[in-house]
C-alpha positions as CSV (number, residue, x, y, z in Angstrom):
1,Q,-7.4,85.2,-39.5
2,V,-8.0,82.0,-39.9
3,Q,-12.2,80.9,-40.2
4,L,-13.6,77.4,-40.3
5,A,-17.3,78.5,-41.3
6,E,-19.4,75.1,-40.5
7,S,-22.9,74.5,-42.5
8,G,-25.2,71.4,-42.2
9,G,-26.4,69.4,-39.3
10,G,-30.3,69.2,-37.5
11,R,-32.6,66.8,-37.1
12,V,-32.9,63.5,-38.8
13,H,-34.7,60.2,-38.7
14,P,-32.9,56.8,-38.2
15,G,-31.3,56.0,-41.9
16,G,-31.5,59.2,-43.2
17,S,-29.1,61.4,-44.5
18,L,-27.2,64.9,-43.1
19,R,-24.4,67.0,-45.4
20,L,-22.1,68.6,-43.4
21,S,-20.0,71.2,-45.2
22,C,-16.8,73.6,-43.8
23,T,-14.9,76.1,-45.4
24,V,-11.4,77.3,-44.8
25,S,-11.0,81.0,-45.1
26,G,-7.3,83.1,-44.2
27,I,-4.9,80.5,-44.9
28,N,-3.2,79.1,-48.0
29,L,-3.6,75.0,-47.7
30,T,-0.4,73.2,-48.7
31,L,0.2,70.2,-46.2
32,Y,-2.8,69.8,-43.7
33,V,-4.9,67.3,-42.6
34,M,-8.8,68.6,-42.7
35,G,-11.9,66.4,-41.8
36,W,-14.5,66.0,-39.1
37,Y,-14.7,65.2,-36.0
38,R,-17.6,64.4,-33.1
39,Q,-17.9,64.7,-29.1
40,F,-20.6,62.9,-27.7
41,P,-21.5,64.4,-23.9
42,G,-19.2,63.5,-21.5
43,K,-16.8,62.0,-23.8
44,E,-13.6,63.3,-26.0
45,R,-13.9,64.2,-29.6
46,E,-13.4,61.8,-31.9
47,V,-12.2,61.7,-35.4
48,V,-15.0,60.8,-37.8
49,A,-13.5,61.4,-41.1
50,T,-10.6,63.3,-42.3
51,T,-8.5,64.0,-45.4
52,T,-4.8,65.4,-46.7
53,G,-3.9,68.2,-50.1
54,A,-3.0,64.5,-51.6
55,N,-6.1,63.0,-50.7
56,N,-5.3,60.5,-48.4
57,I,-8.8,59.6,-46.9
58,I,-9.2,58.1,-43.2
59,Y,-13.0,57.0,-41.3
60,A,-13.0,55.9,-38.1
61,D,-14.7,52.4,-38.2
62,S,-18.2,53.6,-36.9
63,V,-19.0,55.2,-40.0
64,K,-17.3,53.6,-42.6
65,G,-19.4,52.2,-45.2
66,R,-22.0,54.9,-44.1
67,F,-20.0,58.6,-44.4
68,T,-18.4,60.0,-47.5
69,I,-16.0,62.6,-46.5
70,S,-14.9,65.1,-50.0
71,K,-13.2,68.4,-50.8
72,D,-14.1,71.1,-53.3
73,N,-13.5,74.4,-53.8
74,G,-9.9,74.5,-54.5
75,G,-9.7,72.4,-51.8
76,N,-11.0,74.7,-49.0
77,T,-14.2,73.4,-48.8
78,V,-14.5,69.7,-47.3
79,N,-17.7,68.0,-47.5
80,L,-18.9,65.1,-45.1
81,Q,-22.4,63.2,-46.7
82,M,-23.6,61.1,-43.8
83,D,-26.1,58.1,-45.0
84,R,-27.9,55.8,-43.0
85,L,-27.5,57.9,-39.9
86,E,-27.9,56.2,-36.9
87,P,-28.6,57.1,-33.2
88,E,-25.7,56.3,-32.4
89,D,-24.3,58.7,-34.6
90,T,-25.6,61.9,-32.6
91,A,-23.0,64.4,-31.3
92,V,-21.5,67.6,-32.0
93,Y,-19.9,67.8,-35.2
94,Y,-16.5,69.6,-35.3
95,C,-14.8,71.1,-38.6
96,G,-11.0,70.8,-37.8
97,L,-7.9,71.6,-39.7
98,L,-4.4,70.6,-38.2
99,V,-1.5,72.9,-40.8
100,V,1.8,71.2,-40.2
101,S,4.0,73.7,-40.8
102,P,3.9,75.8,-38.6
103,Y,2.5,73.6,-37.0
104,S,-1.5,75.3,-35.4
105,T,-4.9,73.4,-35.2
106,Y,-8.0,75.5,-35.8
107,W,-11.4,74.5,-35.3
108,G,-15.1,75.1,-36.5
109,Q,-17.8,76.2,-33.9
110,G,-19.8,73.3,-34.1
111,T,-23.1,71.6,-35.6
112,Q,-25.0,69.6,-34.4
113,V,-26.7,66.5,-35.2
114,T,-29.6,64.2,-33.9
115,V,-30.9,61.4,-35.2
116,S,-34.3,60.3,-33.5
117,S,-37.5,58.9,-34.7
């Protein structure tokens, strides 16, 4: 059974930092895209940052230069370091895994990030 265990999140003042982590278990990762997505109230889920087994990384334009995605634990954990947070970053953040073959997607339960003074 594939599981994505998220940790991190919480409330921080503008300009502050938070770190999200997501550990995948129950699957051998080969060809995949793994990363972080967020959802604002009433909006569709959007990409924040993703990485692949080959370390191909993309960032949403709104977070470039402020957020950093990284992997550890042999690639089974993906982290999102969020610096210089803004109130506009307030959202529910989800860890997501897309496996290329066989094609399948998995999601974490989501974690709230609130940036407020």
